[in-house]
C-alpha positions in Angstrom: 103.7 86.7 98.0 104.5 89.7 100.1 106.2 92.9 98.9 109.1 94.6 100.7 108.4 98.3 101.1 111.5 100.5 101.7 111.4 103.3 104.2 115.1 103.4 103.9 117.3 106.1 102.4 119.8 103.9 100.5 119.6 101.5 97.6 119.5 97.8 98.5 122.6 95.9 98.0 122.6 92.7 95.9 122.8 90.5 99.0 119.8 92.4 100.5 117.8 91.9 97.3 118.7 88.3 97.3 117.6 87.8 100.9 114.3 89.7 100.3 113.5 87.3 97.5 114.8 84.0 98.8 114.4 84.3 102.6 111.5 86.7 103.0 109.9 85.3 99.8 109.0 88.8 98.5 108.0 88.9 94.9 108.6 92.7 94.6 110.6 95.5 96.3 108.9 98.9 96.4 111.0 102.0 97.1 109.4 105.2 98.4 108.2 107.6 95.7 110.8 110.4 95.1 109.0 113.1 97.1 108.6 110.9 100.2 112.1 109.5 99.8 113.5 113.1 99.9 111.4 113.7 103.1 112.7 110.5 104.7 116.3 111.5 103.9 115.9 115.0 105.5 113.9 114.5 108.7 114.5 117.8 110.5 116.7 117.3 113.6 115.3 120.3 115.4 112.2 120.3 117.6 109.5 117.7 117.9 108.6 115.3 115.1 106.1 116.8 112.7 102.9 114.7 113.0 101.9 115.8 109.5 105.2 114.3 108.2 104.4 111.0 110.0 101.0 111.0 108.5 102.4 111.2 105.0 104.4 108.0 105.6 101.6 106.2 107.4 99.1 107.2 104.6 101.5 105.9 102.0 101.9 102.6 103.8 98.1 102.3 104.4 97.5 102.8 100.7 100.4 101.0 99.1 101.0 98.0 101.4 99.0 95.0 102.4 98.8 93.0 105.6 101.8 90.7 105.9 103.9 92.8 103.6 107.4 93.6 104.9 108.5 97.2 105.6 112.2 97.9 105.9 112.3 100.8 108.4 115.7 102.6 109.0 116.4 106.2 109.6 115.7 108.8 112.2 115.1 106.9 115.4 112.0 108.7 116.5 110.3 108.5 113.1 111.4 104.8 112.7 110.0 104.0 116.2 106.6 105.6 115.2 106.4 103.8 111.8 107.4 100.5 113.4 104.6 100.8 115.9 102.2 101.6 113.1 103.3 98.5 111.2 102.9 96.3 114.2 99.4 97.7 114.8 98.4 97.3 111.2 99.7 93.8 110.5 102.7 94.8 108.4 106.0 93.1 109.2 108.7 95.8 110.1 112.3 94.7 109.6 115.7 96.3 109.7 119.0 95.3 108.2 121.8 94.1 110.4 125.4 94.6 109.2 128.9 93.8 110.0 130.8 97.1 110.3 134.4 97.7 109.8 135.3 101.2 111.0 138.5 103.2 110.7 139.1 106.6 112.3 141.6 109.1 111.0 142.6 112.1 113.1 142.9 115.2 110.9 145.5 117.9 111.6 142.8 120.3 112.8 141.8 117.7 115.5 138.6 116.6 113.8 138.0 112.9 113.2 137.3 111.4 109.8 135.5 108.0 110.1 135.3 105.5 107.3 132.8 102.7 107.5 132.4 99.6 105.4 129.1 97.8 105.9 128.4 94.1 105.0 124.8 92.9 105.0 124.2 90.0 107.4 120.4 89.7 107.5 117.0 91.3 107.9 115.7 91.2 111.5 112.1 91.7 112.5 111.3 94.5 114.9 109.4 92.9 117.9 107.9 94.2 121.1 
């Protein structure tokens, strides 16, 4: 049975774990190690994407995942795009979570906007070319 590898900065919700086991048929869910998770959460927004940083994630997946394993990839768009391409080229199955979002915006006295989002998991969807 495949494993679901998380390149994802949040904890999975109960409905997401249930879908991983029942629909994707994953027998285990593997989060990033702490050091890589911290890097994934803090991708620098300045400049170009650091190729050495990308290599850390790709090396991790090369070592820790098997062909036909699922990889949940969500985060910085450029890094996610690069990792999804790697997954597709290396016979991993990249997926992302779709959600129903309920948003509320509150205008503060200083003119700034506070936005509150409630997310409800709908499904995992495969990235495809």
